[in-house]
N, C-alpha and C positions, 0 to 999 in steps of 0.2 A: 503494500499499499504506499503511496507516494504521499509526502508532506507537502501540501500546496498551502501556500501562503496566500490570503485572503488581500487584495490590493483594492485600499480605499481611495487611491489618488484621484484627486479632481482634475477634472480637464479645464484646461484655461484656454481662452481664445482672446484674441486682441479686437479690443472695441473698433467696428468700421470708421468711426471718426477721429478718434485721438490715438489709437493704438494700443492703449493702456489694457494691461491683461485684466480679464474677466472671468471670475468663475463660473462654469456652466452648471448652475444648481438652481433649482424651483425657489430659491430664496433670493436670487439676482432679479429684482423687478424689471430692470431696464434691459436685460439682455437681449440681443448680444451687446447693447450699449452698457456703457460704465455709469452712467448717470442719465437723470432727466435732460441735462444741458446738450450732452450728445445726441440724445434722442431727438429732441426738437431740433438741432441743427439738421439733423439728417431729413426729418420731416419738410422743414422750410426749403432745402434742396429740391425735393419731391414737388413741394407746391410750387416753386417757382421755374420748375421744369427744367431744372440745371441736371437732374437725373432723368434718365427715360429708359425705359426698355426698347431695343431696337427691334423693328418690325419690317417686314418687307411690303414696299407699296403695292397696293393692287394694281394688276394689269389693266390696261384701258382697251379691254376687248369688249366695244360694245356693238359689235356686229353680231355676237353670238347672244346677246341680252335677249330675253323673253319676259314678257309682262305677267 
């Protein structure tokens, strides 16, 4: 029988805004951000359309359009 040690190491990630280490646990209220401030800065960037999700432009294929 092998002796297996239980690893309770907490995963840490970098805050997307300031890159500070943030523990990935349920008690981290603003995860993946380190604070409300970083969360709101990111939200503001999305609201001001500084961040976008790239999409392909639809083709202008009106010849095959049916109503």
